[in-house]
Residue frames as a rotation matrix with the C-alpha (Angstrom) as fourth column:
UNK 1
-0.185 0.147 -0.972 -13.56
0.169 -0.969 -0.179 49.46
-0.968 -0.198 0.155 28.20
UNK 2
0.460 0.493 0.739 -15.37
0.778 0.177 -0.603 50.60
-0.428 0.852 -0.302 25.04
UNK 3
0.990 -0.048 0.135 -13.42
0.023 -0.878 -0.478 53.84
0.142 0.476 -0.868 24.62
UNK 4
0.423 -0.906 -0.010 -9.84
0.357 0.156 0.921 52.71
-0.833 -0.393 0.389 25.02
UNK 5
-0.571 -0.797 0.195 -7.41
0.560 -0.205 0.803 54.67
-0.600 0.568 0.564 22.84
UNK 6
0.527 0.814 0.244 -10.17
0.786 -0.358 -0.504 57.02
-0.323 0.457 -0.829 21.68
UNK 7
0.578 -0.387 -0.718 -7.63
-0.232 -0.922 0.310 59.86
-0.782 -0.013 -0.623 21.62
UNK 8
-0.545 -0.813 0.205 -5.35
-0.088 0.298 0.950 57.86
-0.834 0.500 -0.234 19.33
UNK 9
-0.231 0.550 0.803 -8.26
0.888 0.457 -0.058 57.08
-0.398 0.699 -0.594 17.03
UNK 10
0.793 0.507 -0.338 -9.18
0.372 -0.842 -0.391 60.77
-0.483 0.185 -0.856 16.76
UNK 11
0.146 -0.850 -0.507 -5.56
-0.444 -0.514 0.734 61.63
-0.884 0.118 -0.453 15.99
UNK 12
-0.667 -0.423 0.614 -5.28
0.248 0.651 0.718 58.87
-0.703 0.631 -0.329 13.36
UNK 13
0.153 0.826 0.543 -8.60
0.900 0.111 -0.423 59.69
-0.409 0.553 -0.726 11.70
UNK 14
0.761 0.124 -0.636 -7.82
0.007 -0.983 -0.182 63.39
-0.648 0.134 -0.750 11.37
UNK 15
-0.122 -0.920 -0.372 -4.38
-0.549 -0.249 0.798 62.77
-0.827 0.302 -0.475 9.85
UNK 16
-0.531 0.024 0.847 -5.66
0.554 0.766 0.326 60.11
-0.641 0.643 -0.420 7.47
UNK 17
0.557 0.804 0.209 -8.29
0.734 -0.359 -0.577 62.53
-0.389 0.474 -0.790 6.15
UNK 18
0.644 -0.372 -0.669 -5.75
-0.323 -0.924 0.204 65.38
-0.694 0.084 -0.715 5.91
UNK 19
-0.474 -0.856 0.205 -3.28
-0.207 0.334 0.919 63.14
-0.856 0.394 -0.336 4.08
UNK 20
-0.184 0.510 0.840 -6.00
0.831 0.537 -0.144 62.02
-0.525 0.672 -0.523 1.67
UNK 21
0.835 0.491 -0.248 -6.85
0.327 -0.806 -0.492 65.66
-0.441 0.330 -0.834 0.88
UNK 22
0.210 -0.851 -0.481 -3.18
-0.516 -0.514 0.685 66.42
-0.830 0.104 -0.548 0.31
UNK 23
-0.605 -0.407 0.684 -2.85
0.268 0.705 0.657 63.50
-0.749 0.581 -0.317 -2.11
UNK 24
0.283 0.802 0.525 -5.98
0.865 0.023 -0.502 64.60
-0.414 0.597 -0.687 -3.98
UNK 25
0.803 -0.044 -0.595 -4.61
-0.134 -0.985 -0.108 68.14
-0.581 0.166 -0.797 -4.32
UNK 26
-0.242 -0.969 -0.045 -1.31
-0.397 0.056 0.916 66.77
-0.885 0.239 -0.399 -5.58
UNK 27
-0.451 0.124 0.884 -3.04
0.649 0.725 0.229 64.60
-0.613 0.677 -0.407 -8.19
UNK 28
0.688 0.724 0.037 -4.92
0.590 -0.530 -0.609 67.68
-0.422 0.441 -0.792 -9.42
UNK 29
0.100 -0.766 0.635 -1.54
0.907 -0.192 -0.374 69.24
0.408 0.613 0.676 -10.18
UNK 30
0.845 0.319 0.429 -2.01
0.161 -0.917 0.365 72.17
0.510 -0.240 -0.826 -7.83
UNK 31
0.811 -0.583 -0.037 1.31
-0.042 -0.121 0.992 71.52
-0.583 -0.803 -0.123 -6.11
UNK 32
0.686 -0.559 0.466 3.49
0.715 0.398 -0.575 71.38
0.136 0.728 0.672 -9.21
UNK 33
0.634 -0.427 0.645 5.02
-0.157 -0.888 -0.433 74.75
0.757 0.174 -0.630 -8.41
UNK 34
0.818 -0.311 0.483 6.52
-0.508 0.001 0.861 73.29
-0.268 -0.950 -0.158 -5.24
UNK 35
0.668 -0.533 0.519 8.83
0.460 0.844 0.275 71.04
-0.585 0.055 0.809 -7.22
UNK 36
0.757 -0.533 0.378 10.79
0.014 -0.565 -0.825 73.85
0.653 0.630 -0.420 -8.83
UNK 37
0.047 -0.837 -0.545 14.31
0.613 0.455 -0.646 73.56
0.788 -0.305 0.535 -7.44
UNK 38
-0.765 -0.444 0.467 14.54
-0.030 -0.699 -0.714 76.74
0.644 -0.560 0.521 -5.36
UNK 39
0.006 0.853 0.521 10.99
-0.869 -0.254 0.424 76.38
0.494 -0.456 0.740 -4.01
UNK 40
0.610 0.237 -0.756 11.44
-0.049 0.964 0.263 72.68
0.791 -0.123 0.600 -3.34
UNK 41
-0.367 -0.856 -0.364 14.49
0.393 0.212 -0.895 73.16
0.843 -0.472 0.258 -1.11
UNK 42
-0.820 0.087 0.565 12.81
-0.475 -0.653 -0.589 75.61
0.318 -0.752 0.577 1.28
UNK 43
0.201 0.979 0.002 9.49
-0.865 0.177 0.469 73.75
0.459 -0.096 0.883 1.22
UNK 44
0.327 -0.154 -0.932 11.21
0.170 0.980 -0.103 70.47
0.930 -0.125 0.347 2.12
UNK 45
-0.777 -0.629 -0.003 12.84
0.163 -0.197 -0.967 72.20
0.607 -0.752 0.256 5.08
UNK 46
-0.480 0.698 0.532 9.46
-0.858 -0.500 -0.118 73.43
0.183 -0.513 0.838 6.31
UNK 47
0.472 0.695 -0.542 7.94
-0.589 0.707 0.392 69.98
0.656 0.134 0.743 5.73
UNK 48
-0.205 -0.633 -0.746 10.76
0.280 0.693 -0.665 68.33
0.938 -0.345 0.035 7.71
UNK 49
-0.921 -0.063 0.383 9.96
-0.311 -0.473 -0.824 70.56
0.233 -0.879 0.416 10.71
UNK 50
-0.014 0.997 0.073 6.28
-0.966 -0.033 0.255 69.64
0.256 -0.067 0.964 10.30
UNK 51
0.341 0.096 -0.935 7.07
-0.148 0.988 0.048 65.91
0.928 0.122 0.351 10.29
UNK 52
-0.724 -0.643 -0.249 9.12
0.200 0.149 -0.968 66.34
0.660 -0.751 0.021 13.48
UNK 53
-0.736 0.497 0.460 6.21
-0.677 -0.555 -0.483 68.09
0.015 -0.667 0.745 15.15
UNK 54
0.244 0.891 -0.382 3.68
-0.850 0.386 0.359 65.54
0.467 0.237 0.852 13.93
UNK 55
0.030 -0.317 -0.948 5.74
0.143 0.940 -0.310 62.55
0.989 -0.126 0.074 15.11
UNK 56
-0.920 -0.388 0.064 6.34
0.029 -0.230 -0.973 64.24
0.392 -0.893 0.223 18.45
UNK 57
-0.401 0.861 0.312 2.63
-0.915 -0.396 -0.083 64.98
0.052 -0.319 0.946 18.78
UNK 58
0.317 0.530 -0.787 1.73
-0.531 0.787 0.315 61.39
0.786 0.318 0.531 17.85
UNK 59
-0.447 -0.572 -0.688 4.04
0.300 0.629 -0.717 60.03
0.843 -0.527 -0.110 20.55
UNK 60
-0.970 0.083 0.229 2.52
-0.240 -0.482 -0.842 62.33
0.041 -0.872 0.488 23.16
UNK 61
-0.056 0.990 -0.128 -1.01
-0.947 -0.012 0.322 61.43
0.318 0.139 0.938 22.03
UNK 62
0.168 0.056 -0.984 -0.19
-0.067 0.997 0.045 57.74
0.983 0.058 0.171 22.48
UNK 63
-0.769 -0.539 -0.344 1.39
0.317 0.147 -0.937 58.34
0.555 -0.830 0.058 25.89
UNK 64
-0.758 0.550 0.351 -1.57
-0.653 -0.636 -0.413 60.44
-0.004 -0.542 0.840 27.05
UNK 65
0.158 0.859 -0.486 -4.04
-0.784 0.409 0.467 57.83
0.600 0.307 0.739 25.81
UNK 66
-0.142 -0.299 -0.944 -2.22
0.261 0.908 -0.327 55.05
0.955 -0.293 -0.051 27.66
UNK 67
-0.966 -0.254 -0.049 -2.19
0.122 -0.282 -0.952 57.10
0.228 -0.925 0.303 30.86
UNK 68
-0.387 0.909 0.159 -5.92
-0.902 -0.408 0.141 57.80
0.193 -0.089 0.977 30.46
UNK 69
0.282 0.465 -0.839 -6.56
-0.348 0.865 0.362 54.07
0.894 0.191 0.406 30.19
UNK 70
-0.470 -0.554 -0.687 -4.36
0.440 0.528 -0.727 53.29
0.766 -0.643 -0.004 33.19
UNK 71
-0.937 0.155 0.314 -6.06
-0.336 -0.653 -0.679 55.97
0.100 -0.741 0.664 35.29
UNK 72
-0.062 0.990 -0.127 -9.50
-0.899 0.000 0.438 54.69
0.434 0.141 0.890 34.36
UNK 73
0.388 0.161 -0.908 -8.56
0.005 0.984 0.177 51.18
0.922 -0.073 0.381 35.43
UNK 74
0.880 -0.065 0.471 -6.82
-0.470 -0.273 0.840 52.42
0.074 -0.960 -0.271 38.59
UNK 75
0.718 -0.655 0.236 -3.54
0.546 0.740 0.393 50.80
-0.432 -0.153 0.889 37.56
UNK 76
0.913 -0.403 0.068 -1.26
-0.285 -0.748 -0.599 53.77
0.292 0.528 -0.798 36.77
UNK 77
0.413 -0.839 -0.355 2.46
0.691 0.542 -0.478 52.77
0.594 -0.048 0.803 36.65
UNK 78
0.545 -0.216 -0.810 4.53
0.704 -0.408 0.582 54.38
-0.456 -0.887 -0.070 39.44
UNK 79
-0.508 -0.860 -0.052 6.84
0.671 -0.433 0.602 56.10
-0.540 0.271 0.797 36.89
UNK 80
-0.229 0.503 0.834 3.96
0.798 -0.394 0.457 57.85
0.558 0.769 -0.311 35.08
UNK 81
-0.761 0.012 0.649 2.74
-0.202 -0.955 -0.219 61.35
0.617 -0.298 0.729 35.97
UNK 82
0.298 0.948 0.107 -0.50
-0.532 0.072 0.844 59.87
0.793 -0.309 0.526 37.26
UNK 83
0.497 -0.163 -0.852 1.35
0.534 0.832 0.152 57.28
0.684 -0.530 0.500 39.33
UNK 84
-0.619 -0.783 -0.051 3.65
0.568 -0.402 -0.718 59.90
0.542 -0.474 0.694 40.84
UNK 85
-0.494 0.512 0.702 0.70
-0.538 -0.815 0.216 62.11
0.683 -0.271 0.678 41.74
UNK 86
0.573 0.784 -0.239 -1.29
-0.330 0.488 0.808 59.28
0.750 -0.384 0.539 43.31
UNK 87
0.160 -0.598 -0.785 1.77
0.720 0.615 -0.322 58.09
0.675 -0.514 0.529 45.22
UNK 88
-0.805 -0.537 0.253 2.10
0.266 -0.707 -0.656 61.55
0.531 -0.460 0.712 46.76
UNK 89
-0.048 0.887 0.459 -1.40
-0.448 -0.430 0.784 61.48
0.893 -0.168 0.418 48.24
UNK 90
-0.331 -0.122 -0.936 -0.32
0.611 0.728 -0.312 59.76
0.719 -0.674 -0.167 51.42
UNK 91
-0.956 -0.013 -0.293 -1.00
0.238 -0.619 -0.748 62.96
-0.171 -0.785 0.595 53.34
UNK 92
-0.157 0.979 0.126 -4.71
0.987 0.160 -0.013 63.66
-0.033 0.123 -0.992 53.94
UNK 93
-0.322 -0.026 -0.946 -4.02
0.348 -0.933 -0.093 67.38
-0.880 -0.359 0.309 54.09
UNK 94
0.629 0.681 0.376 -6.18
0.617 -0.142 -0.774 69.24
-0.474 0.719 -0.509 51.53
UNK 95
0.714 -0.416 -0.563 -3.49
-0.494 -0.869 0.016 71.89
-0.496 0.267 -0.826 50.92
UNK 96
-0.360 -0.877 0.319 -0.93
-0.380 0.450 0.808 69.22
-0.852 0.170 -0.495 50.07
UNK 97
-0.119 0.398 0.909 -3.33
0.713 0.671 -0.201 67.65
-0.691 0.625 -0.364 47.59
UNK 98
0.866 0.459 -0.200 -4.02
0.239 -0.729 -0.641 71.07
-0.440 0.507 -0.741 46.06
UNK 99
0.273 -0.864 -0.422 -0.31
-0.711 -0.477 0.517 71.72
-0.648 0.159 -0.744 45.63
UNK 100
-0.505 -0.446 0.739 0.13
0.058 0.837 0.544 68.29
-0.861 0.318 -0.397 44.08
UNK 101
0.351 0.730 0.587 -2.73
0.734 0.175 -0.657 68.92
-0.582 0.661 -0.474 41.65
UNK 102
0.848 -0.086 -0.523 -1.21
-0.273 -0.917 -0.292 72.26
-0.454 0.390 -0.801 40.61
UNK 103
-0.185 -0.983 -0.011 2.17
-0.630 0.110 0.769 70.60
-0.754 0.149 -0.639 40.04
UNK 104
-0.292 0.159 0.943 0.50
0.495 0.869 0.006 67.87
-0.819 0.468 -0.333 37.97
UNK 105
0.773 0.630 0.070 -1.25
0.418 -0.423 -0.804 70.44
-0.477 0.651 -0.591 35.76
UNK 106
0.561 -0.630 -0.538 2.01
-0.639 -0.742 0.202 72.28
-0.526 0.231 -0.819 35.22
UNK 107
-0.426 -0.794 0.434 3.97
-0.339 0.584 0.737 69.16
-0.839 0.167 -0.518 34.29
UNK 108
-0.123 0.443 0.888 1.36
0.684 0.686 -0.248 67.79
-0.719 0.577 -0.387 31.90
UNK 109
0.882 0.454 -0.128 0.75
0.238 -0.663 -0.709 71.11
-0.407 0.595 -0.693 30.15
UNK 110
0.284 -0.866 -0.412 4.49
-0.716 -0.477 0.509 71.73
-0.637 0.150 -0.756 29.78
UNK 111
-0.291 -0.399 0.870 4.76
0.134 0.883 0.450 68.32
-0.947 0.248 -0.204 28.13
UNK 112
0.248 0.499 0.830 2.74
0.877 0.249 -0.411 69.47
-0.412 0.830 -0.376 25.12
UNK 113
0.558 -0.041 -0.829 4.20
-0.069 -0.998 0.003 72.97
-0.827 0.055 -0.560 24.71
UNK 114
-0.490 -0.872 0.000 6.85
-0.101 0.057 0.993 71.73
-0.866 0.486 -0.116 22.26
UNK 115
-0.327 0.441 0.836 4.16
0.883 0.458 0.104 70.77
-0.337 0.772 -0.540 19.74
UNK 116
0.763 0.635 -0.124 2.68
0.569 -0.750 -0.338 74.27
-0.308 0.187 -0.933 19.69
UNK 117
0.301 -0.740 -0.602 6.13
-0.274 -0.671 0.689 75.83
-0.913 -0.042 -0.405 19.47
UNK 118
-0.636 -0.508 0.580 6.90
0.346 0.485 0.804 73.62
-0.690 0.712 -0.133 16.46
UNK 119
0.177 0.794 0.582 3.63
0.968 -0.032 -0.250 74.71
-0.180 0.608 -0.774 14.82
UNK 120
0.816 0.095 -0.570 4.54
0.124 -0.992 0.012 78.37
-0.564 -0.081 -0.822 15.38
UNK 121
-0.205 -0.974 -0.099 7.95
-0.080 -0.084 0.993 77.71
-0.975 0.212 -0.061 13.85
UNK 122
-0.273 0.173 0.946 6.25
0.874 0.455 0.169 76.64
-0.402 0.873 -0.275 10.61
UNK 123
0.793 0.605 0.068 4.68
0.589 -0.734 -0.339 80.08
-0.155 0.309 -0.938 10.25
UNK 124
0.566 -0.650 -0.507 8.00
-0.293 -0.734 0.613 81.83
-0.770 -0.199 -0.606 10.82
UNK 125
-0.432 -0.727 0.534 9.75
0.264 0.464 0.846 79.58
-0.863 0.506 -0.008 8.31
UNK 126
0.159 0.588 0.793 7.05
0.970 0.055 -0.235 80.39
-0.182 0.807 -0.562 5.77
UNK 127
0.941 0.174 -0.289 7.58
0.165 -0.985 -0.057 84.11
-0.295 0.006 -0.955 6.38
UNK 128
0.059 -0.986 -0.156 11.33
-0.199 -0.165 0.966 83.69
-0.978 -0.026 -0.206 5.98
UNK 129
-0.399 -0.136 0.907 10.69
0.745 0.529 0.407 82.01
-0.535 0.838 -0.110 2.63
UNK 130
0.657 0.706 0.264 8.45
0.743 -0.550 -0.381 84.95
-0.123 0.447 -0.886 1.70
UNK 131
0.707 -0.465 -0.533 11.20
-0.230 -0.864 0.448 87.46
-0.669 -0.194 -0.718 2.49
UNK 132
-0.347 -0.870 0.349 13.76
0.087 0.341 0.936 85.42
-0.934 0.355 -0.042 0.54
UNK 133
-0.036 0.427 0.904 11.36
0.945 0.310 -0.109 85.27
-0.326 0.850 -0.414 -2.41
UNK 134
0.917 0.389 -0.094 10.89
0.351 -0.894 -0.278 89.05
-0.192 0.222 -0.956 -2.43
UNK 135
0.301 -0.891 -0.339 14.65
-0.310 -0.428 0.849 89.57
-0.902 -0.151 -0.405 -2.19
UNK 136
-0.462 -0.446 0.767 15.17
0.500 0.583 0.641 87.29
-0.733 0.679 -0.046 -5.20
UNK 137
0.358 0.713 0.603 12.39
0.918 -0.151 -0.367 89.02
-0.170 0.685 -0.708 -7.13
UNK 138
0.957 0.069 -0.281 13.66
0.067 -0.998 -0.017 92.53
-0.281 -0.003 -0.960 -6.46
UNK 139
0.114 -0.992 -0.059 17.33
-0.056 -0.065 0.996 91.66
-0.992 -0.110 -0.063 -6.96
UNK 140
-0.327 -0.224 0.918 16.61
0.807 0.439 0.395 90.93
-0.491 0.870 0.037 -10.61
UNK 141
0.707 0.635 0.311 15.09
0.706 -0.622 -0.338 94.34
-0.022 0.459 -0.888 -11.27
UNK 142
-0.427 -0.847 -0.318 17.51
0.719 -0.531 0.448 96.89
-0.548 -0.037 0.835 -12.71
UNK 143
0.508 0.734 -0.451 15.78
0.320 -0.647 -0.692 100.17
-0.799 0.207 -0.564 -13.68
UNK 144
-0.028 -0.597 -0.802 18.66
-0.632 -0.611 0.477 101.17
-0.774 0.520 -0.360 -15.92
UNK 145
-0.914 -0.378 0.144 18.66
-0.160 0.665 0.729 97.90
-0.372 0.643 -0.669 -17.85
UNK 146
-0.228 0.921 0.317 14.85
0.490 0.390 -0.779 97.84
-0.841 -0.022 -0.540 -18.14
UNK 147
0.259 0.307 -0.916 15.03
-0.512 -0.761 -0.399 100.34
-0.819 0.572 -0.040 -21.00
UNK 148
-0.575 -0.511 -0.639 16.63
-0.816 0.306 0.490 97.69
-0.055 0.804 -0.593 -23.22
UNK 149
0.374 0.876 -0.305 14.24
-0.898 0.425 0.118 95.13
0.233 0.229 0.945 -24.67
UNK 150
0.131 -0.369 -0.920 16.63
-0.196 0.900 -0.389 92.17
0.972 0.231 0.046 -24.41
UNK 151
-0.863 -0.502 0.055 16.98
-0.122 0.103 -0.987 92.67
0.490 -0.859 -0.150 -20.65
UNK 152
-0.248 0.852 0.461 13.26
-0.944 -0.319 0.083 92.69
0.218 -0.414 0.884 -19.90
UNK 153
0.470 0.485 -0.737 12.66
-0.418 0.858 0.298 88.93
0.777 0.168 0.606 -20.32
UNK 154
-0.320 -0.627 -0.711 15.38
0.397 0.593 -0.701 87.86
0.860 -0.506 0.059 -17.80
UNK 155
-0.912 -0.005 0.410 14.14
-0.326 -0.597 -0.733 90.41
0.248 -0.802 0.543 -15.28
UNK 156
0.047 0.997 0.056 10.54
-0.939 0.025 0.342 89.23
0.340 -0.068 0.938 -15.63
UNK 157
0.309 -0.002 -0.951 11.67
-0.037 0.999 -0.015 85.61
0.950 0.039 0.308 -15.27
UNK 158
-0.716 -0.639 -0.280 13.61
0.304 0.075 -0.950 86.47
0.628 -0.765 0.141 -12.11
UNK 159
-0.686 0.528 0.501 10.64
-0.705 -0.654 -0.275 88.40
0.183 -0.542 0.820 -10.75
UNK 160
0.359 0.852 -0.381 8.24
-0.719 0.513 0.469 85.51
0.595 0.106 0.797 -11.35
UNK 161
-0.023 -0.464 -0.885 10.70
0.260 0.852 -0.454 83.07
0.965 -0.241 0.102 -9.76
UNK 162
-0.920 -0.380 0.095 11.00
0.038 -0.330 -0.943 85.17
0.390 -0.864 0.318 -6.62
UNK 163
-0.385 0.859 0.338 7.27
-0.911 -0.413 0.010 85.78
0.148 -0.304 0.941 -6.29
UNK 164
0.349 0.473 -0.809 6.56
-0.392 0.858 0.333 82.09
0.851 0.201 0.485 -6.79
UNK 165
-0.460 -0.602 -0.653 8.97
0.409 0.510 -0.757 81.23
0.788 -0.615 0.011 -3.97
UNK 166
-0.918 0.106 0.383 7.39
-0.356 -0.649 -0.673 83.85
0.178 -0.754 0.633 -1.70
UNK 167
-0.056 0.998 0.033 3.81
-0.959 -0.063 0.277 82.69
0.278 -0.016 0.960 -2.29
UNK 168
0.326 0.189 -0.927 4.45
-0.192 0.973 0.131 78.95
0.926 0.135 0.353 -2.16
UNK 169
-0.643 -0.609 -0.465 6.52
0.338 0.320 -0.885 79.04
0.688 -0.726 0.000 1.04
UNK 170
-0.752 0.478 0.454 3.85
-0.657 -0.601 -0.455 81.18
0.056 -0.640 0.766 2.70
UNK 171
0.243 0.891 -0.384 1.21
-0.830 0.395 0.393 78.68
0.502 0.223 0.836 1.60
UNK 172
0.037 -0.304 -0.952 3.22
0.127 0.946 -0.297 75.66
0.991 -0.110 0.074 2.79
UNK 173
-0.895 -0.445 -0.020 4.00
0.097 -0.150 -0.984 77.20
0.435 -0.883 0.177 6.17
UNK 174
-0.541 0.757 0.366 0.39
-0.840 -0.508 -0.190 78.28
0.042 -0.410 0.911 6.76
UNK 175
0.343 0.715 -0.609 -1.25
-0.666 0.642 0.380 75.00
0.663 0.275 0.696 5.70
UNK 176
-0.114 -0.456 -0.883 1.16
0.307 0.829 -0.468 72.85
0.945 -0.325 0.045 7.71
UNK 177
-0.924 -0.129 0.360 0.69
-0.261 -0.477 -0.839 75.16
0.280 -0.869 0.407 10.70
UNK 178
-0.066 0.980 0.186 -3.08
-0.982 -0.097 0.160 74.60
0.175 -0.172 0.969 10.58
UNK 179
0.345 0.142 -0.928 -2.55
-0.256 0.965 0.053 70.86
0.903 0.219 0.369 10.17
UNK 180
-0.482 -0.654 -0.584 -0.23
0.382 0.444 -0.811 70.62
0.789 -0.613 0.036 13.18
UNK 181
-0.848 0.154 0.507 -2.17
-0.479 -0.629 -0.612 73.03
0.225 -0.762 0.607 15.40
UNK 182
0.270 0.955 -0.123 -5.33
-0.819 0.295 0.492 70.91
0.507 -0.032 0.862 15.04
UNK 183
0.225 -0.292 -0.929 -3.27
0.271 0.935 -0.229 67.92
0.936 -0.200 0.290 16.20
UNK 184
-0.838 -0.535 0.104 -2.10
0.094 -0.329 -0.940 70.03
0.537 -0.778 0.326 19.12
UNK 185
-0.335 0.799 0.499 -5.73
-0.894 -0.437 0.098 70.77
0.297 -0.413 0.861 20.01
UNK 186
0.528 0.478 -0.702 -6.47
-0.293 0.878 0.378 67.03
0.797 0.006 0.604 20.02
UNK 187
-0.232 -0.722 -0.652 -3.49
0.526 0.471 -0.709 66.45
0.818 -0.507 0.270 22.30
UNK 188
-0.850 -0.094 0.518 -4.44
-0.294 -0.732 -0.615 69.39
0.437 -0.675 0.595 24.54
UNK 189
0.133 0.971 0.201 -8.01
-0.857 0.011 0.515 68.11
0.498 -0.241 0.833 24.99
UNK 190
0.498 -0.021 -0.867 -6.68
0.166 0.984 0.071 64.67
0.852 -0.179 0.493 25.91
UNK 191
-0.603 -0.785 -0.143 -4.27
0.360 -0.107 -0.927 66.24
0.712 -0.610 0.347 28.39
UNK 192
-0.537 0.500 0.679 -7.11
-0.740 -0.665 -0.096 68.15
0.404 -0.554 0.728 30.06
UNK 193
0.562 0.760 -0.326 -9.13
-0.537 0.635 0.555 64.94
0.629 -0.137 0.766 30.35
UNK 194
0.117 -0.609 -0.785 -6.10
0.456 0.735 -0.502 63.20
0.882 -0.299 0.364 31.85
UNK 195
-0.807 -0.425 0.410 -5.54
-0.104 -0.581 -0.807 65.95
0.581 -0.694 0.425 34.42
UNK 196
-0.135 0.855 0.501 -9.19
-0.927 -0.288 0.242 65.86
0.351 -0.432 0.831 35.50
UNK 197
0.613 0.379 -0.693 -9.29
-0.237 0.925 0.296 62.06
0.754 -0.017 0.657 35.61
UNK 198
-0.246 -0.799 -0.548 -6.11
0.453 0.406 -0.794 61.81
0.857 -0.444 0.262 37.72
UNK 199
-0.826 -0.052 0.561 -7.21
-0.385 -0.675 -0.630 64.50
0.412 -0.736 0.538 40.17
UNK 200
0.193 0.970 0.149 -10.71
-0.881 0.104 0.462 63.00
0.433 -0.220 0.874 40.51
UNK 201
0.487 -0.078 -0.870 -9.19
0.113 0.993 -0.026 59.56
0.866 -0.086 0.492 41.08
UNK 202
-0.589 -0.795 -0.145 -6.82
0.311 -0.058 -0.949 60.99
0.746 -0.604 0.281 43.68
UNK 203
-0.584 0.442 0.681 -9.59
-0.738 -0.638 -0.219 62.81
0.338 -0.631 0.699 45.52
UNK 204
0.531 0.790 -0.306 -11.72
-0.602 0.606 0.521 59.66
0.597 -0.092 0.797 45.56
UNK 205
0.144 -0.565 -0.813 -8.77
0.426 0.777 -0.464 57.72
0.893 -0.279 0.352 46.98
UNK 206
-0.793 -0.502 0.344 -8.14
-0.038 -0.524 -0.851 60.41
0.607 -0.688 0.396 49.62
UNK 207
-0.173 0.823 0.541 -11.76
-0.900 -0.354 0.252 60.24
0.399 -0.443 0.803 50.83
UNK 208
0.614 0.415 -0.671 -11.65
-0.212 0.906 0.366 56.48
0.760 -0.083 0.645 51.40
């Protein structure tokens, strides 16, 4: 087969390119603000959630690709979703096959929901960092003390620190969300192909 593991190759190529862009941006010094202590702690938390989602997505991409290959060769393992569906086609009844196909779609689509939920979590974490940043920025502003010159510099420093945290965490959450959601789209397209391939294979088997 000339297109074995095509889904895995698409996943790998996209993430290699995205990682290369991230390294290039880092070498340009555009990410230096992320390594300030307070920004770094929250950003690392968001990045850890992203890595979890990416690894989970990669595992599901591999599993889906293997099942696509097995379905194409007609040798799906009995424990796989495809194997379970094909094993349940003993009845020639069209309604039974329709119910089985609907159950297969539900199981395979539910399998990838966790990746999208993880991507959505990145946005919420970024917004939480934004709120924390604004709280820090505003907590350093004291209107009464602002009339004294020696108090202005600390307040401005606190304000800049809070705004920096708010903007950087929003940026990190948004960029990593886009990164992960594109991976989810790759996985979702592979899942759709798998569903169609398994159902077509099952219908062909039922007609023979």
